[in-house]
Backbone of each chain as ProteinMPNN parsed JSONL, in Angstrom:
{"seq_chain_A": "MARSAKWLEVFTWKMVTAQNEVLCLAKNALHKPTSDGHEETRELWEKCHREVMTLDEAVELCRRCHRMAPFCFYNGNTFASIMALVIKKLELDPEQHVIIRSLVGHIVAGWRRGKRRRRFGFFVNRSIDVSSIAVG", "coords_chain_A": {"N_chain_A": [[19.317, -50.747, -53.082], [16.711, -52.923, -52.142], [16.028, -55.869, -52.496], [14.605, -57.913, -51.073], [11.779, -58.632, -49.253], [8.63, -58.751, -47.376], [6.902, -59.836, -48.78], [4.389, -61.421, -49.202], [3.181, -61.064, -46.835], [0.875, -59.817, -45.839], [-1.037, -61.363, -46.642], [-3.113, -63.498, -45.353], [-3.992, -66.979, -44.6], [-6.61, -67.134, -44.492], [-7.428, -64.996, -45.887], [-6.735, -65.783, -48.411], [-8.229, -68.149, -48.567], [-10.848, -66.631, -48.501], [-10.556, -65.343, -50.854], [-10.944, -67.328, -52.933], [-13.101, -68.293, -52.492], [-14.979, -65.968, -53.231], [-14.134, -66.019, -55.938], [-14.963, -68.428, -56.697], [-17.72, -68.187, -56.207], [-18.263, -66.254, -58.248], [-18.428, -67.471, -60.225], [-20.25, -69.351, -60.043], [-19.197, -71.787, -59.141], [-18.056, -74.535, -57.073], [-16.839, -73.905, -53.851], [-14.559, -75.212, -52.033], [-12.297, -76.928, -49.7], [-9.662, -79.188, -50.853], [-9.397, -82.669, -50.399], [-6.88, -83.762, -50.463], [-5.088, -81.95, -50.795], [-5.229, -79.55, -49.249], [-4.808, -79.275, -46.864], [-1.935, -79.58, -46.533], [-1.195, -77.484, -48.276], [-2.205, -75.258, -46.779], [-0.588, -75.295, -44.355], [2.0, -74.89, -45.582], [1.944, -72.363, -46.879], [1.448, -70.909, -44.462], [3.39, -71.283, -43.008], [5.447, -69.991, -44.375], [4.542, -67.529, -45.428], [5.02, -65.079, -44.094], [7.403, -64.484, -44.287], [10.725, -62.872, -44.876], [11.463, -62.513, -48.507], [12.818, -63.028, -51.709], [11.51, -61.437, -54.65], [11.08, -63.342, -56.685], [10.967, -65.583, -55.098], [8.651, -65.359, -54.047], [6.901, -65.687, -55.869], [7.516, -68.308, -56.732], [6.433, -69.579, -54.381], [3.772, -68.856, -54.582], [3.238, -70.145, -56.902], [3.809, -72.94, -56.426], [1.965, -73.521, -54.439], [-0.349, -73.047, -55.918], [-0.245, -75.484, -57.536], [-0.458, -77.51, -55.851], [-2.986, -77.293, -55.389], [-5.091, -76.534, -53.243], [-7.898, -75.998, -53.229], [-10.964, -77.041, -54.71], [-11.775, -75.518, -57.046], [-10.402, -72.974, -59.333], [-7.924, -72.458, -58.245], [-5.34, -71.526, -59.784], [-6.126, -68.81, -60.539], [-6.656, -67.804, -57.936], [-4.27, -67.581, -56.49], [-2.619, -66.374, -58.665], [-3.765, -63.973, -58.646], [-2.809, -62.756, -56.255], [-0.066, -62.462, -56.688], [-0.293, -60.736, -58.674], [-1.314, -58.335, -57.542], [0.628, -57.819, -55.867], [2.728, -57.11, -57.561], [1.476, -55.0, -58.788], [1.788, -52.946, -56.876], [4.268, -52.2, -56.858], [6.585, -49.629, -58.062], [6.507, -49.469, -60.864], [7.29, -48.479, -64.5], [4.384, -47.961, -66.719], [4.795, -49.899, -69.034], [7.014, -51.813, -68.234], [5.2, -52.813, -65.811], [3.514, -54.185, -67.38], [4.485, -56.024, -68.631], [5.877, -57.426, -66.67], [4.136, -58.315, -64.791], [2.626, -60.005, -66.629], [4.524, -62.062, -67.071], [4.982, -63.085, -64.434], [2.397, -64.017, -63.733], [2.167, -66.041, -65.882], [4.244, -67.957, -64.838], [3.322, -68.391, -62.246], [0.76, -69.542, -63.171], [1.655, -71.932, -64.138], [2.781, -72.147, -66.711], [5.388, -71.431, -67.244], [8.561, -73.144, -67.137], [11.36, -74.471, -65.336], [14.232, -73.536, -67.064], [13.294, -70.97, -67.871], [11.862, -69.966, -65.637], [14.079, -69.629, -63.798], [15.378, -67.544, -65.235], [13.42, -65.421, -65.109], [13.702, -64.55, -62.426], [16.202, -63.91, -62.349], [15.82, -61.723, -64.057], [13.753, -60.043, -62.726], [15.11, -59.44, -60.544], [17.121, -57.829, -61.142], [15.736, -56.0, -62.779], [13.921, -54.269, -61.12], [13.543, -51.876, -58.93], [13.035, -52.009, -55.889], [12.519, -50.457, -53.62], [10.659, -48.724, -52.863], [8.12, -50.129, -51.519], [5.019, -50.868, -51.124], [2.835, -52.706, -50.393], [-0.135, -53.475, -48.423]], "CA_chain_A": [[18.098, -51.475, -53.476], [16.126, -54.018, -51.139], [15.219, -57.068, -53.159], [13.748, -58.852, -50.42], [10.682, -58.109, -48.438], [7.664, -59.551, -46.587], [6.139, -59.695, -50.143], [3.152, -61.879, -49.177], [2.95, -60.939, -45.297], [-0.538, -59.472, -45.54], [-2.063, -62.357, -47.195], [-3.39, -64.656, -44.641], [-4.575, -67.943, -45.165], [-8.084, -66.932, -44.196], [-7.729, -64.28, -46.972], [-6.607, -66.814, -49.57], [-9.444, -68.84, -48.765], [-12.095, -65.912, -48.976], [-10.413, -64.925, -52.26], [-11.175, -68.619, -53.687], [-14.681, -68.32, -52.452], [-15.384, -64.941, -54.178], [-13.859, -66.352, -57.373], [-16.017, -69.619, -57.22], [-18.955, -67.409, -56.291], [-18.37, -65.327, -59.186], [-18.706, -68.309, -61.541], [-21.082, -70.505, -59.46], [-18.466, -72.976, -58.73], [-18.15, -75.315, -55.478], [-15.966, -73.272, -53.164], [-14.441, -76.329, -50.989], [-10.976, -77.576, -49.781], [-9.672, -80.39, -51.337], [-9.236, -83.539, -49.242], [-5.54, -84.309, -50.581], [-4.039, -80.946, -50.882], [-5.572, -78.194, -48.629], [-4.215, -79.116, -45.362], [-0.538, -79.516, -46.77], [-0.75, -76.281, -48.754], [-2.471, -74.308, -45.813], [0.658, -75.442, -43.846], [3.316, -74.454, -46.386], [1.65, -71.073, -46.768], [1.458, -70.375, -42.8], [4.96, -71.35, -42.557], [6.321, -69.228, -45.265], [4.163, -66.174, -46.165], [5.446, -63.829, -43.44], [8.922, -64.437, -44.39], [11.406, -62.1, -45.989], [11.983, -63.313, -49.656], [12.66, -62.34, -52.975], [10.14, -61.468, -55.434], [10.834, -64.527, -57.477], [10.781, -66.517, -54.074], [7.173, -65.31, -53.684], [6.229, -65.895, -57.194], [7.431, -69.733, -56.728], [5.643, -69.989, -53.422], [2.324, -68.975, -55.144], [3.096, -71.277, -58.158], [3.776, -74.352, -55.777], [0.509, -73.558, -53.669], [-1.439, -73.187, -57.184], [0.16, -76.899, -58.032], [-0.896, -78.385, -54.695], [-4.425, -77.431, -55.235], [-6.019, -76.876, -52.159], [-9.433, -75.83, -53.281], [-11.57, -77.719, -55.739], [-11.76, -74.969, -58.319], [-10.022, -71.716, -59.438], [-6.637, -72.281, -57.5], [-4.622, -70.794, -60.426], [-6.538, -67.554, -60.218], [-6.588, -67.459, -56.402], [-2.773, -67.381, -56.2], [-1.98, -65.474, -59.643], [-4.075, -62.668, -58.306], [-1.996, -62.389, -55.237], [1.053, -62.02, -57.12], [-0.734, -59.528, -59.597], [-1.65, -57.242, -56.633], [1.93, -57.459, -55.359], [3.416, -56.492, -58.795], [0.746, -53.683, -59.027], [2.214, -52.098, -55.863], [5.601, -51.817, -57.012], [6.372, -48.375, -58.599], [7.147, -49.858, -62.243], [6.551, -47.873, -65.598], [3.367, -48.797, -67.376], [5.295, -51.068, -69.966], [7.402, -52.772, -67.456], [4.472, -53.49, -65.231], [2.547, -55.302, -67.966], [5.492, -57.364, -69.016], [6.423, -58.146, -65.145], [2.685, -59.154, -64.478], [2.379, -61.084, -67.424], [5.546, -63.252, -66.841], [4.318, -63.516, -63.265], [0.993, -64.682, -64.159], [2.326, -67.276, -66.795], [4.655, -68.755, -63.912], [2.157, -69.118, -61.172], [-0.175, -70.484, -63.766], [2.531, -73.178, -64.71], [3.462, -72.187, -67.91], [6.778, -71.495, -67.427], [9.372, -74.058, -66.095], [12.788, -74.806, -65.408], [15.193, -72.458, -67.314], [12.559, -69.797, -68.043], [11.586, -69.522, -64.325], [15.106, -68.952, -63.212], [15.629, -66.46, -65.951], [12.782, -64.484, -64.661], [14.302, -64.255, -61.108], [17.416, -63.021, -62.755], [15.329, -60.477, -64.578], [13.262, -59.397, -61.897], [16.078, -58.899, -59.501], [17.902, -56.607, -61.939], [15.184, -54.469, -63.151], [12.944, -53.627, -60.164], [13.982, -51.053, -57.894], [11.68, -52.284, -54.846], [12.892, -49.644, -52.309], [9.376, -48.329, -52.407], [7.254, -51.353, -51.294], [3.632, -50.422, -50.793], [1.69, -53.604, -50.108], [-0.676, -53.511, -47.187]], "C_chain_A": [[17.94, -52.621, -52.835], [15.413, -54.931, -52.215], [14.331, -58.01, -52.644], [13.04, -58.024, -49.62], [9.572, -59.203, -48.14], [6.672, -59.303, -47.529], [4.594, -60.112, -49.86], [2.676, -62.029, -47.386], [1.377, -60.644, -45.188], [-1.654, -60.434, -46.022], [-2.177, -63.576, -46.534], [-3.897, -65.502, -45.271], [-6.29, -67.825, -45.301], [-8.363, -65.972, -45.409], [-7.703, -64.838, -48.087], [-7.9, -67.577, -49.806], [-10.854, -67.984, -48.871], [-11.889, -65.502, -50.427], [-10.867, -66.141, -53.159], [-12.641, -68.465, -53.543], [-15.364, -67.192, -53.153], [-15.296, -65.517, -55.398], [-14.768, -67.443, -57.652], [-17.428, -69.002, -57.24], [-19.437, -66.815, -57.628], [-18.903, -66.366, -60.49], [-19.639, -69.637, -61.044], [-20.396, -71.615, -59.48], [-18.434, -73.321, -57.407], [-16.842, -74.587, -54.962], [-15.71, -74.51, -51.885], [-12.904, -76.592, -50.883], [-10.939, -79.018, -50.218], [-9.15, -81.423, -50.326], [-7.464, -83.886, -49.107], [-4.727, -83.276, -50.63], [-4.386, -79.743, -50.047], [-4.679, -78.375, -47.36], [-2.395, -78.956, -45.529], [-0.174, -77.934, -47.275], [-1.102, -75.024, -47.722], [-0.991, -74.37, -44.764], [1.842, -74.814, -44.587], [3.121, -72.612, -46.434], [1.837, -70.293, -45.363], [2.784, -70.333, -42.812], [5.637, -70.173, -43.318], [5.725, -67.764, -45.712], [4.451, -64.952, -45.431], [6.844, -63.704, -43.572], [9.567, -63.237, -45.453], [11.844, -63.086, -47.072], [12.048, -62.439, -50.758], [11.633, -62.305, -53.885], [10.019, -62.817, -56.189], [10.649, -65.689, -56.263], [9.255, -66.647, -53.784], [6.379, -65.659, -54.753], [6.388, -67.707, -57.065], [6.635, -70.048, -55.741], [4.039, -70.257, -53.907], [2.034, -70.123, -56.354], [2.855, -72.747, -57.27], [2.41, -74.232, -55.137], [-0.614, -73.82, -54.805], [-1.366, -74.871, -57.497], [-0.442, -77.971, -57.183], [-2.418, -78.477, -54.574], [-4.969, -77.509, -54.203], [-7.397, -76.541, -52.014], [-9.689, -76.759, -54.645], [-11.419, -77.158, -57.128], [-11.155, -73.567, -58.295], [-8.646, -71.566, -58.237], [-5.864, -71.379, -58.292], [-4.955, -69.174, -60.429], [-6.344, -67.018, -58.824], [-4.962, -66.943, -56.318], [-1.943, -66.355, -57.158], [-2.528, -64.094, -59.296], [-3.367, -61.745, -57.135], [-0.952, -61.684, -55.84], [0.623, -60.595, -58.173], [-0.806, -58.293, -58.753], [-0.17, -56.762, -56.077], [2.725, -56.775, -56.299], [2.555, -55.039, -58.942], [1.262, -52.508, -57.837], [3.525, -51.678, -56.059], [5.381, -50.606, -58.139], [7.317, -48.552, -60.093], [6.291, -48.626, -63.234], [5.538, -48.624, -66.233], [3.871, -50.168, -68.087], [5.931, -52.133, -69.192], [6.268, -53.445, -66.413], [3.676, -54.615, -65.976], [3.228, -56.348, -68.367], [5.737, -58.022, -67.791], [5.177, -59.073, -64.941], [2.543, -60.198, -65.347], [3.59, -62.321, -67.256], [5.197, -63.78, -65.503], [3.191, -64.458, -63.249], [1.116, -66.054, -65.141], [3.137, -68.229, -65.582], [3.864, -69.41, -62.799], [1.105, -69.804, -61.904], [0.367, -71.728, -64.259], [2.667, -73.286, -66.063], [4.812, -72.326, -68.121], [7.595, -72.471, -66.349], [10.705, -73.79, -66.187], [13.625, -73.448, -65.716], [14.393, -71.066, -67.307], [12.199, -69.115, -66.698], [12.946, -69.176, -63.865], [15.692, -67.807, -63.884], [14.591, -65.253, -65.397], [13.139, -63.828, -63.394], [15.501, -63.374, -61.557], [16.95, -61.627, -63.052], [14.792, -59.459, -63.777], [14.186, -58.5, -60.888], [16.935, -57.871, -59.951], [17.085, -55.579, -62.184], [14.299, -53.806, -62.228], [13.52, -53.065, -59.239], [12.87, -51.414, -56.682], [12.018, -51.468, -53.685], [11.623, -48.665, -51.835], [8.274, -49.542, -52.513], [5.882, -50.784, -50.66], [2.36, -51.366, -50.405], [1.246, -53.738, -48.636], [-1.072, -52.081, -46.737]], "O_chain_A": [[18.872, -53.426, -52.845], [14.314, -54.649, -52.692], [13.544, -58.725, -53.264], [13.434, -56.912, -49.268], [9.624, -60.346, -48.595], [5.668, -58.651, -47.242], [3.669, -59.368, -50.183], [1.995, -62.923, -46.884], [0.713, -61.315, -44.398], [-2.864, -60.308, -45.836], [-1.572, -64.587, -46.89], [-4.334, -65.257, -46.396], [-6.994, -68.399, -46.132], [-9.456, -66.086, -45.965], [-8.568, -64.526, -48.905], [-8.513, -67.662, -50.871], [-11.875, -68.545, -49.27], [-12.854, -65.323, -51.17], [-11.198, -65.791, -54.292], [-13.347, -68.524, -54.55], [-16.417, -67.497, -53.714], [-16.339, -65.584, -56.048], [-15.35, -67.474, -58.737], [-18.219, -69.252, -58.149], [-20.59, -66.829, -58.058], [-19.599, -66.041, -61.452], [-19.671, -70.717, -61.633], [-21.02, -72.597, -59.883], [-18.758, -72.488, -56.56], [-15.82, -74.684, -55.641], [-16.517, -74.685, -50.972], [-12.237, -76.488, -51.912], [-11.828, -79.854, -50.055], [-8.456, -80.996, -49.404], [-6.873, -84.172, -48.065], [-3.531, -83.542, -50.515], [-3.628, -78.796, -50.257], [-3.892, -77.501, -46.998], [-1.714, -78.305, -44.736], [0.785, -77.28, -46.866], [-0.463, -73.973, -47.766], [-0.434, -73.3, -44.518], [2.641, -74.177, -43.9], [3.979, -71.797, -46.096], [2.338, -69.171, -45.286], [3.341, -69.254, -42.609], [6.402, -69.444, -42.687], [6.442, -66.954, -46.3], [4.215, -63.858, -45.944], [7.444, -62.817, -42.965], [9.062, -62.826, -46.497], [12.405, -64.157, -46.843], [11.496, -61.34, -50.825], [10.828, -63.236, -53.871], [8.916, -63.352, -56.298], [10.133, -66.746, -56.627], [8.689, -67.671, -53.401], [5.192, -65.928, -54.574], [5.384, -68.377, -57.304], [5.884, -70.966, -56.07], [3.323, -71.249, -53.766], [1.004, -70.74, -56.624], [1.891, -73.492, -57.442], [1.663, -75.142, -55.496], [-1.557, -74.599, -54.673], [-2.422, -75.475, -57.683], [-0.846, -79.058, -57.597], [-3.043, -79.332, -53.947], [-5.485, -78.604, -53.975], [-8.038, -76.707, -50.976], [-8.813, -77.106, -55.437], [-11.094, -77.802, -58.125], [-11.357, -72.917, -57.27], [-8.529, -70.587, -57.5], [-5.573, -70.337, -57.705], [-4.032, -68.367, -60.322], [-5.909, -65.885, -58.619], [-4.712, -65.77, -56.04], [-0.975, -65.687, -56.794], [-1.865, -63.102, -59.598], [-3.334, -60.518, -57.051], [-0.812, -60.476, -55.649], [1.336, -59.596, -58.269], [-0.376, -57.239, -59.221], [0.136, -55.584, -55.89], [3.424, -55.845, -55.896], [3.184, -54.021, -59.231], [1.077, -51.304, -58.015], [3.922, -50.732, -55.379], [4.414, -50.521, -58.896], [8.389, -48.018, -60.378], [5.227, -48.057, -62.993], [5.68, -49.841, -66.351], [3.452, -51.286, -67.786], [5.547, -53.291, -69.355], [6.433, -54.642, -66.177], [3.27, -55.658, -65.464], [2.741, -57.473, -68.476], [5.817, -59.25, -67.833], [5.206, -60.303, -64.93], [2.334, -61.32, -64.888], [3.26, -63.501, -67.371], [5.11, -65.006, -65.427], [3.216, -65.578, -62.739], [0.277, -66.955, -65.129], [2.602, -69.32, -65.386], [3.779, -70.606, -62.52], [0.502, -70.685, -61.292], [-0.382, -72.557, -64.775], [2.679, -74.386, -66.616], [5.361, -73.086, -68.919], [7.386, -72.568, -65.14], [11.185, -72.993, -66.992], [13.725, -72.503, -64.933], [14.897, -70.101, -66.731], [12.217, -67.888, -66.593], [12.891, -68.04, -63.392], [16.459, -67.079, -63.253], [15.077, -64.127, -65.285], [12.91, -62.627, -63.254], [15.682, -62.237, -61.121], [17.417, -60.602, -62.555], [15.101, -58.274, -63.892], [14.063, -57.322, -60.552], [17.447, -57.08, -59.158], [17.406, -54.415, -61.946], [13.893, -52.697, -62.576], [14.168, -53.832, -58.527], [11.762, -50.891, -56.802], [11.695, -51.987, -52.617], [11.563, -48.024, -50.786], [7.679, -49.79, -53.561], [5.946, -50.234, -49.56], [1.218, -50.972, -50.172], [2.036, -54.048, -47.745], [-1.586, -51.9, -45.633]]}, "seq_chain_B": "MDNLDTSGIDPEILNDPVFQELMAEGLAIQDRFSAEPVYAKTGKGYLKSVGVEEIKKVKEEQRAKRESESAGD", "coords_chain_B": {"N_chain_B": [[-19.282, -57.45, -58.696], [-20.744, -56.508, -56.665], [-23.306, -57.89, -57.068], [-22.681, -60.414, -55.848], [-22.983, -62.773, -53.454], [-21.857, -62.455, -50.671], [-22.134, -63.213, -48.028], [-21.217, -65.281, -46.476], [-18.704, -64.73, -46.307], [-16.087, -63.675, -43.742], [-16.866, -60.632, -42.367], [-14.851, -59.059, -41.431], [-12.581, -59.551, -42.997], [-13.783, -58.968, -45.775], [-14.117, -56.294, -45.42], [-11.471, -55.43, -45.491], [-9.279, -53.313, -46.959], [-7.118, -54.332, -48.504], [-8.132, -56.939, -49.185], [-10.215, -56.074, -50.707], [-8.945, -55.136, -53.134], [-7.509, -57.334, -53.797], [-9.709, -59.026, -54.406], [-10.557, -57.559, -56.787], [-8.555, -57.552, -58.458], [-8.427, -60.361, -58.812], [-10.906, -60.903, -60.135], [-10.803, -59.718, -62.41], [-9.003, -61.017, -63.844], [-10.019, -63.499, -64.046], [-11.403, -64.983, -66.132], [-9.16, -65.845, -67.838], [-8.302, -68.061, -66.694], [-8.346, -71.578, -65.863], [-11.041, -73.302, -64.717], [-10.989, -75.975, -63.539], [-8.404, -77.936, -61.556], [-6.097, -78.22, -63.259], [-3.413, -77.933, -63.668], [-2.399, -79.323, -61.222], [-3.236, -81.813, -61.734], [-2.244, -82.712, -64.282], [0.497, -81.283, -64.417], [1.215, -79.233, -66.102], [0.169, -75.834, -66.316], [-2.904, -73.833, -67.363], [-3.141, -71.002, -69.159], [-5.139, -68.284, -70.553], [-4.237, -66.588, -73.131], [-3.751, -62.903, -73.688], [-2.866, -61.775, -76.012], [-1.101, -59.138, -77.801], [-2.432, -56.942, -77.358], [-2.567, -55.595, -74.872], [0.024, -54.595, -74.145], [0.494, -53.097, -76.436], [-1.291, -51.153, -76.323], [-0.543, -49.592, -73.884], [2.033, -49.08, -74.678], [1.257, -47.014, -76.668], [-0.19, -45.14, -75.267], [2.066, -44.192, -73.699], [3.465, -43.181, -75.797], [1.998, -41.102, -76.733], [1.831, -39.54, -74.202], [4.343, -38.865, -74.154], [4.671, -37.203, -76.699], [2.758, -35.247, -75.974], [3.973, -33.873, -73.916], [6.395, -33.201, -75.015], [5.524, -31.38, -76.938], [4.423, -29.414, -75.161], [6.779, -28.182, -74.243]], "CA_chain_B": [[-18.67, -57.847, -57.308], [-22.02, -55.944, -55.885], [-24.32, -58.713, -57.057], [-22.348, -61.782, -55.42], [-23.479, -63.185, -52.214], [-20.595, -62.761, -50.012], [-22.643, -63.316, -46.66], [-20.469, -66.301, -45.925], [-17.096, -64.43, -45.805], [-15.959, -62.888, -42.69], [-17.028, -59.117, -42.552], [-13.575, -58.266, -41.403], [-11.688, -59.631, -44.483], [-14.569, -58.56, -46.789], [-13.806, -55.005, -45.527], [-10.061, -54.927, -45.632], [-8.989, -52.66, -48.442], [-6.309, -55.279, -49.236], [-8.76, -57.815, -49.728], [-10.965, -55.399, -51.846], [-8.125, -54.845, -54.221], [-7.328, -58.653, -54.431], [-10.896, -59.399, -55.401], [-10.798, -56.825, -57.904], [-7.257, -58.327, -59.587], [-8.716, -61.978, -59.297], [-12.067, -61.064, -60.889], [-10.373, -59.117, -63.689], [-8.166, -62.067, -64.642], [-10.706, -64.847, -63.815], [-11.605, -65.689, -67.611], [-7.94, -66.546, -68.185], [-8.017, -69.525, -66.125], [-9.329, -72.9, -65.967], [-11.804, -73.736, -63.105], [-10.269, -77.269, -62.841], [-7.059, -78.019, -61.061], [-5.274, -79.062, -64.602], [-1.959, -77.981, -63.285], [-2.083, -80.301, -60.437], [-3.326, -83.199, -62.4], [-1.151, -82.718, -65.422], [1.9, -80.626, -64.312], [1.191, -78.095, -66.94], [-0.984, -75.125, -66.203], [-3.573, -73.207, -68.283], [-3.456, -69.435, -68.976], [-5.551, -68.078, -71.802], [-3.359, -65.354, -73.988], [-4.422, -61.973, -73.932], [-2.148, -61.343, -76.995], [-0.232, -58.018, -77.558], [-3.302, -55.692, -77.222], [-2.622, -54.484, -73.48], [1.149, -53.985, -74.124], [0.347, -52.211, -77.469], [-2.133, -49.972, -75.824], [0.203, -49.062, -73.088], [3.035, -48.16, -75.641], [0.705, -45.973, -77.385], [-0.372, -44.251, -74.297], [3.213, -43.644, -73.216], [4.05, -42.26, -76.812], [0.956, -39.955, -76.63], [2.016, -38.765, -73.13], [5.631, -38.055, -74.508], [4.409, -36.271, -77.441], [2.08, -33.926, -75.765], [4.979, -33.26, -72.957], [7.178, -32.529, -75.821], [4.753, -30.039, -77.497], [4.224, -28.396, -74.157], [8.118, -27.278, -73.861]], "C_chain_B": [[-20.081, -57.704, -56.479], [-22.962, -57.089, -55.822], [-23.828, -60.221, -56.418], [-22.736, -61.63, -54.018], [-22.392, -63.353, -51.371], [-20.69, -62.642, -48.298], [-21.704, -64.147, -45.794], [-19.016, -65.991, -45.601], [-17.063, -63.405, -44.795], [-15.952, -61.276, -43.062], [-15.533, -58.281, -42.622], [-12.466, -58.197, -42.278], [-12.305, -59.097, -45.672], [-14.355, -56.861, -46.937], [-12.445, -54.422, -45.659], [-9.828, -54.466, -47.065], [-7.843, -53.591, -49.346], [-6.894, -56.226, -49.897], [-9.563, -57.57, -50.963], [-10.172, -55.314, -53.206], [-7.764, -56.107, -54.792], [-8.452, -59.128, -54.836], [-10.919, -58.817, -56.47], [-9.591, -57.313, -59.093], [-7.772, -59.648, -59.782], [-9.903, -62.065, -60.181], [-11.826, -60.653, -62.388], [-9.832, -60.193, -64.822], [-8.85, -63.161, -64.819], [-10.885, -65.4, -65.152], [-10.387, -66.325, -68.101], [-7.499, -67.833, -67.691], [-8.959, -70.478, -66.017], [-9.897, -73.036, -64.849], [-11.16, -75.024, -62.478], [-9.04, -77.045, -62.538], [-6.126, -78.78, -62.208], [-3.962, -79.216, -64.06], [-1.373, -78.98, -62.233], [-2.04, -81.918, -60.84], [-2.228, -83.504, -63.505], [0.409, -82.082, -65.501], [2.029, -79.465, -65.225], [-0.034, -77.398, -66.544], [-1.736, -74.697, -67.332], [-3.538, -71.584, -67.996], [-4.002, -68.897, -70.445], [-4.986, -66.794, -72.237], [-4.164, -64.269, -74.078], [-3.762, -61.209, -75.154], [-1.437, -60.015, -76.852], [-1.147, -56.821, -77.448], [-2.828, -54.804, -76.195], [-1.154, -53.885, -73.754], [1.262, -52.83, -75.463], [-0.458, -50.899, -77.007], [-1.352, -49.017, -74.756], [1.288, -48.099, -73.719], [2.346, -46.9, -76.209], [0.247, -44.862, -76.473], [0.914, -43.458, -73.905], [3.672, -42.701, -74.334], [3.262, -41.084, -76.802], [1.456, -38.894, -75.534], [3.404, -38.005, -73.609], [5.475, -37.072, -75.562], [3.694, -35.175, -77.225], [3.188, -33.222, -74.4], [5.998, -32.375, -73.867], [6.641, -31.234, -76.572], [4.506, -28.962, -76.554], [5.687, -27.646, -73.783], [8.246, -26.015, -74.597]], "O_chain_B": [[-20.495, -58.608, -55.753], [-23.46, -57.374, -54.733], [-24.623, -61.156, -56.518], [-22.813, -60.535, -53.461], [-21.928, -64.491, -51.321], [-19.843, -62.219, -47.511], [-21.419, -63.843, -44.636], [-18.27, -66.667, -44.892], [-17.792, -62.413, -44.837], [-15.185, -60.77, -43.882], [-15.143, -57.379, -43.363], [-11.645, -57.29, -42.411], [-11.576, -58.75, -46.602], [-14.381, -56.219, -47.987], [-12.225, -53.232, -45.881], [-10.115, -55.085, -48.09], [-7.732, -53.558, -50.572], [-6.496, -56.543, -51.018], [-9.692, -58.321, -51.93], [-10.766, -55.422, -54.279], [-7.661, -56.22, -56.014], [-8.306, -59.824, -55.841], [-11.345, -59.512, -57.393], [-9.766, -57.393, -60.309], [-7.605, -60.15, -60.894], [-10.055, -63.042, -60.914], [-12.449, -61.097, -63.353], [-10.04, -60.28, -66.032], [-8.457, -63.929, -65.697], [-10.392, -66.523, -65.256], [-10.516, -67.343, -68.781], [-6.581, -68.528, -68.127], [-10.176, -70.295, -66.061], [-9.196, -72.876, -63.85], [-10.865, -75.167, -61.292], [-8.438, -76.11, -63.065], [-5.527, -79.828, -61.968], [-3.395, -80.303, -63.951], [-0.219, -79.406, -62.263], [-1.292, -82.839, -60.513], [-1.479, -84.481, -63.481], [1.258, -82.309, -66.363], [3.0, -78.725, -65.071], [-1.107, -77.986, -66.406], [-1.325, -75.13, -68.408], [-3.819, -71.032, -66.932], [-3.299, -69.097, -71.436], [-5.353, -65.825, -71.571], [-5.3, -64.456, -74.514], [-4.095, -60.035, -75.317], [-1.14, -59.727, -75.693], [-0.628, -55.705, -77.446], [-2.658, -53.596, -76.358], [-1.061, -52.667, -73.602], [2.025, -51.865, -75.429], [-0.165, -49.764, -77.38], [-1.528, -47.799, -74.783], [1.475, -46.902, -73.498], [2.931, -45.818, -76.174], [0.294, -43.702, -76.884], [0.878, -42.232, -73.792], [4.181, -41.614, -74.059], [3.857, -40.008, -76.863], [1.522, -37.688, -75.768], [3.564, -36.791, -73.483], [6.121, -36.034, -75.419], [3.779, -34.194, -77.964], [3.031, -32.05, -74.057], [6.356, -31.224, -73.618], [7.319, -30.221, -76.74], [4.381, -27.792, -76.914], [5.695, -26.624, -73.096], [9.204, -25.273, -74.386]]}, "name": "protein", "num_of_chains": 2, "seq": "MARSAKWLEVFTWKMVTAQNEVLCLAKNALHKPTSDGHEETRELWEKCHREVMTLDEAVELCRRCHRMAPFCFYNGNTFASIMALVIKKLELDPEQHVIIRSLVGHIVAGWRRGKRRRRFGFFVNRSIDVSSIAVGMDNLDTSGIDPEILNDPVFQELMAEGLAIQDRFSAEPVYAKTGKGYLKSVGVEEIKKVKEEQRAKRESESAGD"}
């Protein structure tokens, strides 16, 4: 069972930025980088997103980037949708898929903290056979 | 998606199948998120609950599938 992979490799910063632009367009919101969070977040993302990591590490990177708020609006949705797509590509049974996607969404959104987040990592690493990775 | 003016986005990204899936995922869950960066400001994020409807629906579909499979045996 391979629990680590380049989960976020295909999601370049250009793609992250384009995703935020689309989400802002859909709601007539301003798509603009923030003066205090954008550069730091871009550097973190570009440093990490191509690395081999566990699924919970990928979730954590998305959560951190959401909190760093690189864009003026819709940061949560930008990073939560990346993890939603990663989860979608796993071969999970439908029930498991809904549960894990929901957990991941809550973590990236900043709802679950501390112990709950650590429990998620344990749960995911135990319950997902990620030998069939299809992102990209 | 069709009525969005995406002319400002790099066509190479826009035509990337991964990005197209990503857009669909993002737009599907957009109404659950706050536009403002509340997580950065307060340390607590926002996510609108969808309740138990989705998991209930999946369970019902799974049960129906199992029943039709066992009926076919």
